[in-house]
NUVEX-381450 format. One record per atom (N, C-alpha, C, CB): residue in three letters; x, y, z. Coordinates in steps of 0.02 Angstrom, whole numbers, padded with zeros to 5 digits, always signed. Glycine has a CB too. Layout:
BEGIN
ALAXYZ...
//
This chain:
BEGIN
MET+00811+01038+00777MET+00794+01036+00705MET+00829+01092+00670MET+00717+01040+00694THR+00857+01077+00613THR+00893+01128+00575THR+00843+01172+00538THR+00941+01096+00525ASP+00854+01237+00543ASP+00811+01284+00508ASP+00838+01294+00437ASP+00806+01352+00546HIS+00798+01274+00387HIS+00819+01279+00317HIS+00799+01345+00287HIS+00790+01222+00277ALA+00770+01391+00325ALA+00740+01450+00296ALA+00788+01509+00292ALA+00679+01470+00334GLU+00775+01552+00245GLU+00807+01617+00243GLU+00772+01661+00295GLU+00804+01649+00172ARG+00805+01716+00313ARG+00771+01762+00358ARG+00710+01793+00324ARG+00820+01818+00381PRO+00654+01801+00360PRO+00595+01830+00329PRO+00606+01903+00312PRO+00534+01822+00374PRO+00567+01929+00266PRO+00573+02000+00248PRO+00561+02044+00309PRO+00524+02019+00192SER+00592+02102+00310SER+00584+02146+00368SER+00513+02173+00372SER+00634+02204+00364LYS+00481+02177+00316LYS+00412+02202+00315LYS+00365+02143+00305LYS+00402+02255+00260SER+00317+02135+00350SER+00271+02078+00344SER+00228+02085+00282SER+00227+02072+00407PRO+00216+02029+00247PRO+00174+02033+00187PRO+00103+02048+00206PRO+00177+01968+00149GLN+00070+02085+00162GLN-00001+02100+00173GLN-00043+02040+00153GLN-00022+02163+00132PRO-00086+02015+00198PRO-00127+01958+00180PRO-00178+01975+00127PRO-00162+01931+00241GLY-00201+01924+00091GLY-00251+01935+00041GLY-00318+01952+00072GLY-00258+01874-00004THR-00364+01972+00032THR-00431+01990+00057THR-00466+01928+00084THR-00472+02023+00002ARG-00494+01932+00143ARG-00530+01877+00172ARG-00604+01882+00155ARG-00521+01875+00247GLU-00636+01824+00152GLU-00708+01824+00143GLU-00740+01849+00207GLU-00733+01753+00125PRO-00802+01873+00204PRO-00836+01897+00263PRO-00838+01844+00317PRO-00906+01921+00246GLY-00837+01866+00380GLY-00840+01818+00435GLY-00770+01800+00458GLY-00879+01756+00415ALA-00767+01749+00501ALA-00704+01731+00533ALA-00666+01677+00496ALA-00717+01709+00603ARG-00690+01658+00436ARG-00658+01604+00400ARG-00588+01624+00377ARG-00700+01583+00340ASN-00541+01579+00386ASN-00472+01592+00368ASN-00462+01574+00294ASN-00423+01551+00412VAL-00494+01614+00251VAL-00495+01601+00180VAL-00476+01664+00142VAL-00565+01575+00157ASP-00433+01656+00093ASP-00414+01712+00050ASP-00460+01709-00012ASP-00338+01708+00029ALA-00506+01757-00016ALA-00556+01757-00070ALA-00524+01759-00139ALA-00604+01815-00061ALA-00469+01796-00146ALA-00436+01800-00211ALA-00407+01733-00232ALA-00380+01853-00209GLU-00380+01696-00183GLU-00353+01630-00198GLU-00409+01582-00219GLU-00316+01602-00137VAL-00464+01584-00182VAL-00521+01541-00199VAL-00546+01555-00270VAL-00579+01550-00149ALA-00553+01619-00286ALA-00577+01638-00352ALA-00530+01615-00407ALA-00587+01714-00356ARG-00464+01620-00394ARG-00415+01601-00445ARG-00420+01526-00460ARG-00344+01619-00422PHE-00425+01485-00408PHE-00430+01413-00419PHE-00497+01393-00450PHE-00420+01376-00353GLN-00550+01431-00434GLN-00614+01416-00465GLN-00613+01430-00540GLN-00670+01457-00432ARG-00575+01481-00560ARG-00570+01496-00632ARG-00537+01440-00670ARG-00531+01561-00643MET-00497+01400-00636MET-00462+01344-00668MET-00497+01277-00656MET-00390+01340-00644ALA-00556+01279-00627ALA-00589+01217-00604ALA-00595+01163-00658ALA-00657+01234-00577GLN-00609+01183-00719GLN-00619+01134-00772GLN-00555+01095-00788GLN-00644+01169-00835ALA-00498+01120-00765ALA-00434+01088-00781ALA-00410+01038-00729ALA-00382+01141-00790TRP-00449+01028-00676TRP-00424+00986-00620TRP-00401+00917-00643TRP-00478+00978-00568TRP-00437+00885-00688TRP-00422+00817-00707TRP-00385+00811-00773TRP-00484+00776-00710ASP-00358+00867-00797ASP-00318+00867-00858ASP-00245+00861-00838ASP-00331+00933-00900PRO-00214+00803-00849PRO-00145+00793-00827PRO-00093+00834-00865PRO-00126+00721-00835THR-00114+00868-00918THR-00069+00910-00956THR-00085+00985-00949THR-00070+00891-01030GLY-00135+01001-00907GLY-00158+01070-00900GLY-00127+01107-00842GLY-00232+01070-00892ASP-00165+01155-00815ASP-00139+01198-00761ASP-00119+01159-00699ASP-00191+01249-00744PHE-00149+01101-00688PHE-00134+01062-00628PHE-00087+01004-00642PHE-00199+01036-00597ARG-00052+01008-00697ARG-00004+00955-00714ARG+00045+00939-00657ARG+00036+00975-00776PRO+00073+00990-00622PRO+00119+00973-00567PRO+00087+00932-00512PRO+00147+01037-00538LEU+00023+00944-00497LEU-00011+00904-00446LEU-00019+00832-00469LEU-00079+00934-00429HIS-00032+00822-00533HIS-00036+00754-00559HIS+00032+00720-00555HIS-00062+00754-00632GLN+00084+00758-00568GLN+00151+00728-00567GLN+00173+00709-00497GLN+00201+00777-00598ILE+00157+00750-00447ILE+00179+00734-00379ILE+00131+00686-00343ILE+00186+00797-00338ALA+00075+00669-00376ALA+00024+00628-00345ALA+00051+00561-00318ALA-00031+00615-00394PRO+00090+00522-00356PRO+00114+00458-00330PRO+00157+00466-00267PRO+00154+00423-00383ALA+00201+00516-00265ALA+00243+00527-00206ALA+00201+00549-00147ALA+00298+00578-00221ARG+00155+00595-00158ARG+00111+00618-00104ARG+00071+00560-00075ARG+00064+00673-00128LEU+00041+00520-00119LEU+00000+00465-00097LEU+00041+00414-00058LEU-00035+00432-00156ALA+00102+00400-00081ALA+00145+00353-00045ALA+00158+00377+00026ALA+00212+00343-00083PHE+00172+00441+00034PHE+00184+00468+00101PHE+00121+00462+00144PHE+00207+00541+00098VAL+00064+00482+00117VAL+00001+00480+00155VAL-00016+00408+00173VAL-00055+00511+00114ARG-00013+00364+00125ARG-00029+00293+00138ARG+00017+00265+00192ARG-00023+00251+00074ASP+00082+00278+00187ASP+00129+00251+00235ASP+00118+00281+00305ASP+00201+00265+00213ALA+00103+00346+00307ALA+00092+00379+00372ALA+00030+00351+00406ALA+00085+00454+00363LEU-00023+00341+00368LEU-00086+00317+00398LEU-00081+00243+00417LEU-00143+00327+00350THR-00052+00202+00374THR-00047+00131+00391THR+00000+00120+00450THR-00023+00090+00330ARG+00053+00159+00454ARG+00099+00153+00511ARG+00064+00175+00576ARG+00162+00196+00499HIS+00030+00232+00572HIS-00001+00259+00632HIS-00058+00214+00658HIS-00028+00328+00618PHE-00099+00188+00613PHE-00156+00148+00634PHE-00141+00073+00631PHE-00215+00163+00589GLU-00077+00056+00621GLU-00053-00013+00622GLU-00093-00057+00573GLU-00058-00042+00693ARG-00096-00034+00511ARG-00131-00070+00459ARG-00080-00106+00414ARG-00174-00022+00416ASP-00104-00158+00381ASP-00062-00196+00333ASP-00058-00157+00268ASP-00091-00268+00321ILE+00000-00129+00255ILE+00007-00087+00195ILE-00001-00128+00131ILE+00074-00052+00196GLY+00008-00193+00136GLY+00003-00235+00077GLY-00068-00258+00062GLY+00047-00293+00083GLY-00115-00242+00106GLY-00184-00263+00096GLY-00217-00224+00040GLY-00223-00255+00160ARG-00273-00251+00014ARG-00307-00218-00041ARG-00338-00152-00019ARG-00361-00264-00069TYR-00364-00150+00042TYR-00395-00089+00068TYR-00363-00072+00135TYR-00473-00098+00075PRO-00301-00048+00135PRO-00266-00036+00198PRO-00297+00019+00242PRO-00195-00018+00183LEU-00338+00061+00212LEU-00369+00116+00251LEU-00443+00103+00263LEU-00360+00183+00214LYS-00464+00041+00258LYS-00535+00023+00263LYS-00566+00051+00327LYS-00544-00052+00261ASP-00621+00088+00317ASP-00663+00116+00370ASP-00631+00173+00410ASP-00681+00062+00417LEU-00570+00193+00393LEU-00543+00253+00425LEU-00578+00314+00395LEU-00466+00258+00415THR-00595+00362+00437THR-00626+00424+00413THR-00570+00474+00397THR-00676+00453+00465ALA-00573+00502+00337ALA-00520+00548+00315ALA-00552+00612+00289ALA-00475+00515+00261LEU-00525+00668+00309LEU-00548+00733+00285LEU-00494+00763+00242LEU-00565+00781+00345ASP-00511+00780+00180ASP-00466+00812+00132ASP-00484+00886+00129ASP-00469+00778+00061VAL-00445+00927+00164VAL-00458+00999+00168VAL-00428+01033+00107VAL-00429+01030+00233GLY-00469+01074+00072GLY-00445+01105+00010GLY-00438+01052-00044GLY-00379+01141+00021CYS-00489+01011-00051CYS-00486+00952-00095CYS-00482+00969-00169CYS-00545+00908-00083GLY-00500+01031-00188GLY-00500+01048-00259GLY-00544+01000-00298GLY-00429+01046-00286GLY-00518+00972-00352GLY-00557+00926-00394GLY-00557+00855-00369GLY-00531+00927-00463GLY-00523+00841-00313GLY-00524+00774-00285GLY-00464+00731-00301GLY-00585+00739-00307LEU-00407+00761-00318LEU-00349+00723-00340LEU-00321+00679-00284LEU-00295+00770-00364MET-00331+00696-00221MET-00310+00653-00166MET-00370+00615-00136MET-00275+00694-00112SER-00429+00644-00137SER-00488+00612-00109SER-00502+00545-00143SER-00548+00657-00115GLU-00496+00543-00208GLU-00512+00481-00245GLU-00464+00424-00228GLU-00512+00494-00319PRO-00398+00434-00228PRO-00353+00379-00209PRO-00365+00355-00137PRO-00281+00401-00217LEU-00381+00401-00092LEU-00395+00381-00023LEU-00457+00336-00020LEU-00405+00443+00022ALA-00508+00354-00059ALA-00568+00314-00060ALA-00554+00245-00089ALA-00623+00349-00102ARG-00511+00242-00140ARG-00494+00177-00169ARG-00455+00133-00121ARG-00453+00187-00233LEU-00421+00163-00073LEU-00385+00126-00022LEU-00430+00105+00036LEU-00326+00166+00004GLY-00494+00122+00032GLY-00542+00099+00081GLY-00565+00151+00131GLY-00514+00044+00117ALA-00536+00211+00130ALA-00556+00262+00179ALA-00626+00290+00163ALA-00505+00319+00180ARG-00660+00313+00214ARG-00723+00349+00206ARG-00706+00423+00204ARG-00775+00332+00264VAL-00708+00451+00144VAL-00678+00516+00132VAL-00730+00572+00130VAL-00639+00515+00068THR-00713+00626+00164THR-00749+00689+00158THR-00701+00739+00127THR-00777+00714+00227GLY-00720+00770+00072GLY-00679+00820+00040GLY-00713+00888+00044GLY-00664+00801-00033ILE-00676+00938+00068ILE-00706+01005+00073ILE-00663+01056+00036ILE-00713+01025+00148ASP-00697+01105+00008ASP-00663+01159-00027ASP-00711+01219-00026ASP-00644+01138-00101PRO-00684+01280-00016PRO-00729+01338-00016PRO-00754+01357-00085PRO-00694+01397+00013GLY-00724+01328-00137GLY-00745+01343-00205GLY-00798+01296-00230GLY-00685+01341-00252GLU-00858+01321-00242GLU-00913+01278-00263GLU-00901+01245-00331GLU-00977+01318-00266GLU-00867+01279-00376GLU-00853+01250-00441GLU-00803+01192-00435GLU-00825+01303-00489ASN-00755+01199-00390ASN-00708+01144-00378ASN-00746+01082-00353ASN-00654+01165-00327VAL-00791+01093-00305VAL-00829+01037-00276VAL-00874+01005-00329VAL-00871+01062-00217ALA-00903+01045-00372ALA-00946+01018-00425ALA-00906+00972-00471ALA-00979+01075-00465ILE-00845+00993-00489ILE-00802+00952-00531ILE-00783+00888-00494ILE-00738+00991-00551ALA-00767+00893-00430ALA-00748+00835-00391ALA-00805+00785-00386ALA-00727+00857-00320ARG-00866+00809-00374ARG-00924+00764-00370ARG-00936+00728-00436ARG-00986+00804-00350GLU-00932+00766-00490GLU-00945+00737-00556GLU-00894+00683-00573GLU-00944+00792-00610HIS-00831+00697-00558HIS-00779+00648-00575HIS-00785+00586-00531HIS-00710+00680-00567ALA-00797+00595-00467ALA-00804+00537-00422ALA-00863+00493-00442ALA-00813+00561-00349ALA-00918+00524-00461ALA-00977+00486-00482ALA-00961+00444-00544ALA-01036+00533-00497ALA-00923+00473-00590ALA-00905+00437-00651ALA-00860+00377-00636ALA-00871+00483-00700GLN-00823+00381-00580GLN-00778+00327-00560GLN-00812+00277-00513GLN-00717+00355-00526GLY-00875+00290-00496GLY-00911+00246-00450GLY-00887+00252-00379GLY-00905+00176-00473LEU-00861+00310-00359LEU-00834+00320-00292LEU-00883+00360-00250LEU-00766+00354-00295ASP-00893+00338-00188ASP-00938+00372-00142ASP-00897+00417-00096ASP-00980+00321-00100ILE-00892+00481-00113ILE-00854+00530-00075ILE-00900+00587-00055ILE-00792+00556-00115ASP-00897+00606+00007ASP-00939+00659+00034ASP-00905+00727+00021ASP-00953+00649+00110TYR-00921+00758-00036TYR-00892+00822-00053TYR-00938+00878-00029TYR-00881+00828-00129ARG-00908+00930+00000ARG-00946+00987+00025ARG-00911+01052+00009ARG-00958+00981+00101ALA-00950+01102-00012ALA-00923+01169-00023ALA-00927+01206+00043ALA-00963+01207-00079THR-00875+01198+00084THR-00874+01228+00150THR-00802+01237+00172THR-00914+01184+00200THR-00793+01257+00235THR-00726+01270+00262THR-00713+01226+00322THR-00718+01343+00280ALA-00649+01219+00339ALA-00630+01181+00398ALA-00659+01213+00461ALA-00553+01177+00403GLU-00662+01279+00462GLU-00690+01314+00520GLU-00763+01295+00532GLU-00683+01390+00512SER-00800+01287+00478SER-00871+01269+00484SER-00879+01199+00513SER-00906+01274+00416LEU-00836+01152+00490LEU-00839+01084+00516LEU-00820+01082+00589LEU-00793+01038+00475LEU-00770+01122+00608LEU-00750+01124+00678LEU-00806+01151+00722LEU-00687+01167+00686ALA-00839+01203+00697ALA-00895+01232+00735ALA-00951+01182+00744ALA-00922+01295+00701ALA-00958+01136+00696ALA-01010+01085+00699ALA-00989+01025+00742ALA-01029+01061+00629GLY-00927+01025+00766GLY-00904+00971+00809GLY-00883+00907+00774GLY-00957+00956+00858GLU-00869+00911+00709GLU-00850+00850+00673GLU-00776+00834+00685GLU-00863+00859+00597THR-00760+00769+00687THR-00691+00747+00693THR-00680+00687+00647THR-00674+00728+00767PHE-00616+00674+00632PHE-00597+00622+00585PHE-00535+00586+00609PHE-00586+00652+00515ASP-00526+00524+00586ASP-00466+00487+00603ASP-00404+00521+00574ASP-00470+00415+00578ALA-00410+00546+00513ALA-00354+00578+00479ALA-00378+00642+00445ALA-00321+00531+00428VAL-00339+00694+00452VAL-00353+00758+00418VAL-00294+00775+00374VAL-00367+00815+00470LEU-00308+00788+00310LEU-00256+00805+00262LEU-00267+00875+00236LEU-00254+00754+00205ALA-00213+00913+00229ALA-00215+00978+00197ALA-00153+00983+00154ALA-00219+01038+00250LEU-00160+00966+00090LEU-00104+00961+00045LEU-00101+01019-00004LEU-00107+00895+00007GLU-00045+01053-00004GLU-00037+01113-00046GLU-00090+01165-00030GLU-00039+01094-00120VAL-00106+01172+00033VAL-00156+01221+00055VAL-00124+01272+00102VAL-00215+01186+00090VAL-00078+01250+00145VAL-00050+01293+00197VAL-00024+01359+00169VAL+00007+01256+00232GLU+00009+01356+00111GLU+00040+01417+00084GLU-00010+01464+00052GLU+00092+01398+00033HIS-00074+01445+00052HIS-00126+01487+00021HIS-00173+01519+00073HIS-00166+01446-00027VAL-00163+01507+00138VAL-00208+01535+00188VAL-00176+01597+00220VAL-00226+01482+00243PRO-00217+01645+00241PRO-00189+01706+00271PRO-00155+01694+00338PRO-00244+01757+00280ASP-00182+01650+00380ASP-00156+01640+00448ASP-00140+01566+00457ASP-00207+01664+00502VAL-00077+01547+00449VAL-00057+01477+00451VAL-00069+01447+00520VAL+00016+01470+00432GLY-00052+01484+00573GLY-00061+01458+00641GLY-00134+01442+00655GLY-00036+01508+00691ALA-00179+01487+00636ALA-00250+01476+00648ALA-00275+01417+00606ALA-00291+01539+00630PHE-00249+01410+00546PHE-00270+01355+00502PHE-00248+01288+00532PHE-00240+01363+00432VAL-00187+01284+00556VAL-00163+01221+00586VAL-00203+01205+00649VAL-00088+01227+00603ARG-00219+01254+00689ARG-00260+01242+00750ARG-00328+01215+00730ARG-00267+01307+00792THR-00358+01244+00678THR-00423+01221+00656THR-00419+01149+00632THR-00449+01265+00600CYS-00370+01133+00590CYS-00363+01064+00566CYS-00350+01016+00623CYS-00306+01060+00514ALA-00309+01037+00671ALA-00294+00994+00728ALA-00358+00980+00768ALA-00242+01026+00774GLY-00402+01030+00772GLY-00465+01020+00808GLY-00511+00971+00774GLY-00499+01085+00816LEU-00500+00958+00710LEU-00541+00911+00672LEU-00514+00840+00676LEU-00545+00933+00599VAL-00455+00831+00706VAL-00426+00764+00714VAL-00452+00735+00780VAL-00348+00768+00714ARG-00479+00675+00777ARG-00503+00643+00838ARG-00443+00625+00882ARG-00546+00580+00822PRO-00452+00618+00948PRO-00397+00595+00990PRO-00370+00528+00965PRO-00420+00589+01063GLY-00304+00525+00959GLY-00273+00464+00933GLY-00267+00465+00858GLY-00312+00405+00954GLY-00289+00519+00825GLY-00286+00523+00752GLY-00222+00555+00727GLY-00345+00561+00727ILE-00223+00573+00664ILE-00162+00599+00632ILE-00178+00654+00582ILE-00124+00542+00596ILE-00131+00700+00574ILE-00138+00753+00524ILE-00079+00748+00475ILE-00140+00823+00558VAL-00093+00760+00411VAL-00041+00760+00360VAL-00047+00825+00321VAL-00048+00698+00312LEU+00009+00859+00315LEU+00012+00923+00280LEU+00067+00921+00228LEU+00024+00981+00330SER+00059+00959+00175SER+00114+00969+00128SER+00115+01042+00107SER+00108+00922+00065THR+00175+01068+00097THR+00182+01139+00080THR+00251+01151+00051THR+00169+01184+00142LEU+00272+01214+00048LEU+00337+01232+00021LEU+00378+01270+00073LEU+00329+01275-00043ASN+00441+01252+00077ASN+00487+01286+00122ASN+00504+01355+00095ASN+00551+01244+00132ARG+00518+01402+00141ARG+00535+01470+00121ARG+00611+01478+00119ARG+00503+01522+00170THR+00640+01458+00064THR+00712+01462+00054THR+00727+01495-00013THR+00745+01392+00058ALA+00790+01513-00022ALA+00811+01541-00087ALA+00802+01488-00141ALA+00884+01564-00084LYS+00814+01426-00123LYS+00806+01370-00171LYS+00734+01363-00193LYS+00831+01304-00140SER+00687+01370-00146SER+00616+01363-00163SER+00594+01421-00207SER+00573+01359-00100TYR+00621+01480-00196TYR+00604+01537-00238TYR+00627+01525-00309TYR+00634+01603-00211ALA+00688+01499-00315ALA+00717+01487-00382ALA+00679+01432-00419ALA+00791+01469-00376LEU+00662+01378-00384LEU+00632+01321-00417LEU+00556+01324-00422LEU+00651+01258-00381ALA+00523+01341-00365ALA+00449+01337-00363ALA+00416+01398-00395ALA+00426+01330-00292ILE+00452+01454-00398ILE+00422+01514-00427ILE+00456+01533-00493ILE+00427+01573-00377VAL+00520+01549-00491VAL+00553+01571-00552VAL+00552+01517-00606VAL+00626+01591-00537ALA+00574+01456-00588ALA+00576+01402-00638ALA+00507+01376-00656ALA+00619+01345-00612ALA+00467+01357-00605ALA+00403+01325-00618ALA+00352+01371-00650ALA+00376+01297-00553GLU+00352+01435-00629GLU+00300+01480-00654GLU+00323+01522-00714GLU+00278+01525-00598TYR+00387+01543-00715TYR+00408+01591-00765TYR+00451+01560-00821TYR+00446+01646-00733VAL+00491+01510-00804VAL+00535+01481-00854VAL+00503+01421-00889VAL+00601+01461-00822LEU+00483+01372-00849LEU+00456+01310-00876LEU+00381+01314-00890LEU+00470+01253-00830GLY+00347+01360-00856GLY+00275+01366-00866GLY+00234+01308-00840GLY+00261+01375-00938TRP+00260+01273-00789TRP+00223+01217-00760TRP+00160+01241-00724TRP+00267+01178-00711LEU+00163+01301-00696LEU+00108+01330-00658LEU+00091+01399-00685LEU+00124+01334-00582PRO+00028+01420-00680PRO+00011+01488-00700PRO+00050+01538-00656PRO-00065+01501-00694ARG+00072+01592-00687ARG+00108+01643-00649ARG+00064+01671-00593ARG+00132+01700-00695GLY+00094+01679-00534GLY+00057+01704-00477GLY+00026+01649-00434GLY+00004+01750-00500THR+00038+01586-00452THR+00010+01531-00412THR+00035+01535-00340THR+00029+01464-00442HIS+00098+01551-00331HIS+00127+01552-00263HIS+00154+01621-00245HIS+00183+01501-00258GLN+00152+01635-00180GLN+00183+01695-00152GLN+00237+01670-00104GLN+00130+01741-00116TRP+00300+01685-00120TRP+00356+01658-00081TRP+00351+01677-00007TRP+00422+01683-00109ASP+00327+01737+00008ASP+00321+01759+00078ASP+00273+01715+00118ASP+00298+01831+00080ARG+00230+01678+00084ARG+00182+01635+00119ARG+00208+01564+00128ARG+00117+01634+00082PHE+00266+01549+00099PHE+00294+01483+00110PHE+00311+01475+00184PHE+00357+01472+00065VAL+00310+01414+00208VAL+00316+01400+00281VAL+00376+01355+00292VAL+00251+01368+00309THR+00420+01374+00337THR+00478+01332+00352THR+00456+01272+00394THR+00533+01372+00387PRO+00494+01217+00392PRO+00478+01160+00435PRO+00477+01178+00509PRO+00528+01104+00423ASP+00523+01220+00531ASP+00523+01241+00601ASP+00459+01278+00619ASP+00584+01284+00616GLU+00438+01323+00575GLU+00376+01360+00587GLU+00316+01312+00591GLU+00365+01413+00533LEU+00313+01265+00544LEU+00257+01218+00543LEU+00258+01174+00605LEU+00259+01175+00479ALA+00317+01152+00625ALA+00323+01111+00686ALA+00299+01150+00747ALA+00396+01087+00696GLY+00315+01215+00748GLY+00293+01257+00804GLY+00217+01264+00805GLY+00324+01325+00799HIS+00186+01272+00748HIS+00113+01276+00745HIS+00081+01210+00766HIS+00090+01295+00673LEU+00109+01155+00746LEU+00082+01090+00764LEU+00088+01079+00840LEU+00118+01033+00726ALA+00145+01097+00868ALA+00155+01090+00940ALA+00105+01133+00979ALA+00227+01108+00960ALA+00095+01195+00955ALA+00048+01240+00988ALA-00023+01214+00985ALA+00052+01309+00956ALA-00037+01172+00935ALA-00104+01143+00927ALA-00111+01076+00965ALA-00120+01133+00854GLY-00058+01057+01002GLY-00062+00997+01042GLY-00044+00933+01007GLY-00128+00991+01070LEU-00009+00938+00950LEU+00009+00879+00911LEU+00082+00861+00922LEU-00005+00890+00837SER+00100+00800+00903SER+00168+00775+00913SER+00216+00810+00866SER+00170+00699+00903ALA+00281+00800+00879ALA+00332+00824+00833ALA+00321+00789+00766ALA+00404+00811+00860PRO+00321+00826+00711PRO+00305+00796+00646PRO+00363+00756+00617PRO+00285+00849+00598ARG+00344+00708+00574ARG+00393+00673+00533ARG+00392+00705+00464ARG+00377+00595+00529PHE+00450+00728+00441PHE+00455+00764+00378PHE+00484+00720+00323PHE+00497+00828+00386ARG+00462+00732+00262ARG+00493+00704+00203ARG+00488+00756+00147ARG+00460+00636+00181GLY+00537+00759+00105GLY+00536+00805+00049GLY+00513+00770-00014GLY+00604+00836+00040MET+00500+00810-00065MET+00485+00785-00132MET+00532+00819-00181MET+00410+00796-00151ALA+00562+00779-00225ALA+00610+00807-00272ALA+00595+00784-00343ALA+00682+00787-00253TYR+00607+00828-00391TYR+00594+00814-00461TYR+00658+00791-00495TYR+00566+00877-00497SER+00652+00738-00535SER+00708+00714-00576SER+00694+00731-00649SER+00718+00637-00567PRO+00733+00776-00679PRO+00722+00794-00749PRO+00739+00736-00796PRO+00762+00855-00767PHE+00781+00690-00773PHE+00800+00634-00816PHE+00743+00583-00821PHE+00864+00600-00789ARG+00708+00572-00764ARG+00652+00525-00764ARG+00585+00559-00775ARG+00651+00486-00698ASP+00585+00626-00769ASP+00524+00666-00773ASP+00473+00641-00722ASP+00495+00662-00845ASP+00495+00632-00660ASP+00448+00612-00608ASP+00472+00639-00540ASP+00441+00535-00605TRP+00430+00631-00491TRP+00443+00654-00423TRP+00450+00595-00377TRP+00388+00702-00398SER+00492+00602-00326SER+00500+00548-00277SER+00512+00578-00208SER+00559+00502-00296LEU+00500+00537-00156LEU+00512+00559-00088LEU+00587+00561-00074LEU+00477+00512-00038THR+00608+00609-00034THR+00678+00619-00019THR+00686+00648+00051THR+00710+00665-00072ASP+00747+00649+00076ASP+00761+00681+00140ASP+00772+00756+00133ASP+00822+00649+00173ASP+00776+00780+00072ASP+00787+00851+00058ASP+00721+00889+00064ASP+00818+00861-00013ILE+00715+00931+00115ILE+00654+00968+00126ILE+00662+01043+00112ILE+00630+00959+00198ASP+00710+01059+00068ASP+00724+01129+00052ASP+00669+01162+00010ASP+00789+01135+00016VAL+00630+01122-00027VAL+00578+01151-00070VAL+00510+01122-00051VAL+00594+01137-00146ASN+00488+01070-00084ASN+00424+01038-00067ASN+00434+00989-00010ASN+00393+01003-00129TYR+00389+00989+00039TYR+00395+00940+00092TYR+00326+00922+00120TYR+00440+00967+00148LEU+00324+00864+00153LEU+00264+00839+00186LEU+00279+00829+00260LEU+00240+00773+00153ALA+00226+00830+00300ALA+00234+00821+00372ALA+00175+00781+00398ALA+00240+00889+00408ALA+00189+00736+00444ALA+00136+00697+00478ALA+00146+00703+00553ALA+00137+00620+00455ALA+00093+00718+00589ALA+00096+00726+00662ALA+00035+00694+00693ALA+00101+00801+00682ALA+00043+00665+00752ALA-00011+00629+00786ALA-00042+00671+00841ALA+00016+00563+00816LYS-00105+00656+00854LYS-00141+00687+00910LYS-00144+00636+00967LYS-00212+00711+00889PRO-00126+00655+01027PRO-00128+00608+01083PRO-00197+00579+01093PRO-00104+00641+01146GLY-00201+00515+01114GLY-00265+00484+01128GLY-00294+00510+01193GLY-00258+00409+01130GLU-00356+00493+01205GLU-00388+00515+01266GLU-00361+00477+01326GLU-00465+00506+01260
//
């Protein structure tokens, strides 16, 4: 696999403050997203980029799950009765489409305000989603497992990526699948995802991302392998300024998604 990353800084970045206990959670990150909780479902607000990439993300997730579980992608409910865990669900931007595709969805987030917004919105849509203000570590300790575990735009916000991937992998039942999305650590991603998106275009609040926490595909593949999962299938996401939309691409220099399987028993 080709390494698309720049060399990491010589000095390791200092992780953010963790919440008490062994949870792999950055308290400052949780607090920042909770302050924006009311904006989750505003397509023109702070989470506008997530609304814009939603169709491409959902297409990748739907295709990965239907392919893995040999479902008819053209059916009305291609994910019917599959159990899916949305880690770091925020306001439910991915949980709701999964539920509409027939999955039995559990959405978790350490931010109670995020979960409250997610519950309220799902109820208004008539969707039955099990939202919980908790962490992946807590679910793992309770012995819960799911057919599919998703962690989208979460990896780059946790202090210990390896530990986070191991935890998520432990929540995947044997024969299940994990889907992750994050940002590659390249000069291109710094220019586009931070300088352009946060400072020039104002798509995201300044400080949303820390470039040192971006994860290269090789690093992510290594964490998945260490957690006992298969080699991942990668796809990138690219923005077209002419169409003002995002689409899936083979270019994984900036935003990318990964799907990896857990061996069956």
